[in-house]
Structures are given as C-alpha cells and as structure tokens.
C-alpha positions in Angstrom: 214.3 -53.4 -13.7 213.2 -50.6 -11.4 210.7 -50.9 -8.7 207.0 -50.2 -9.5 205.8 -47.0 -8.0 202.5 -46.6 -6.3 200.2 -44.1 -8.0 199.8 -41.4 -5.4 196.4 -40.3 -6.7 195.1 -43.8 -6.3 196.7 -44.2 -2.9 194.7 -41.1 -1.7 191.4 -42.4 -3.1 191.4 -46.1 -2.3 191.9 -48.2 0.8 192.5 -51.9 1.0 190.6 -53.8 3.7 192.0 -56.5 5.9 190.4 -59.1 3.6 191.9 -57.5 0.5 188.8 -55.7 -0.8 189.1 -52.2 -2.2 187.0 -49.4 -0.7 186.2 -46.0 -2.2 184.2 -42.9 -1.3 181.1 -41.7 -3.2 181.2 -38.7 -5.5 178.8 -35.7 -5.2 179.5 -34.8 -1.6 181.5 -31.5 -1.9 179.3 -28.7 -3.2 175.7 -27.8 -4.2 174.6 -29.5 -1.0 171.4 -27.5 -0.2 169.3 -29.4 -2.7 170.5 -32.9 -1.6 168.5 -34.5 1.2 170.0 -35.5 4.6 169.2 -39.1 3.8 171.0 -38.9 0.5 174.1 -37.3 2.1 174.1 -39.9 4.9 174.3 -42.7 2.3 176.8 -40.9 0.2 179.2 -40.5 3.1 179.5 -44.3 3.5 182.4 -46.0 1.8 181.5 -48.6 -0.9 183.4 -51.4 -2.5 185.1 -50.8 -5.9 183.2 -52.5 -8.7 184.7 -55.7 -10.0 185.4 -54.2 -13.4 187.6 -51.4 -11.9 189.2 -53.5 -9.2 191.9 -55.0 -11.4 193.0 -51.6 -12.7 193.0 -50.0 -9.2 195.1 -52.9 -7.8 197.7 -52.3 -10.5 197.8 -48.6 -9.6 198.3 -49.4 -6.0 201.1 -51.9 -6.8 199.3 -55.0 -5.5 
C-alpha cells in the first residue's frame, strides 16, 4: 500500500503545536480593511485553536 500524502493546502493553513494542538488563522483579514476597527484586526491576527469538530478531519489531511 502506498504512503499517505500530506494535503499541501492543509499543510499551509494549519500548524501543530508542541503539545499536539492544531492552530489556524482567522479569516476576514485580507481586504475591505478600512471599515474594520484596529481592535478587531488585532484580535483577528492572533492564531486560534481548531474547533474539536474539525480537528479530526484536519489531522487526517496532515497525515497525523
């Protein structure tokens, strides 16, 4: 049976922390920025943990 390949799109979007948690970036940070407040943008630029419902699927895409 051939090796499982990592999904390259998932590899670019998700990072695994040292403790095994999955991190992702927020959406809504690339355009139409004038109407978004500085506070909102500051919070959107912070990475966040992948929800438990999606984590299993993401792990599979990453080959973990």
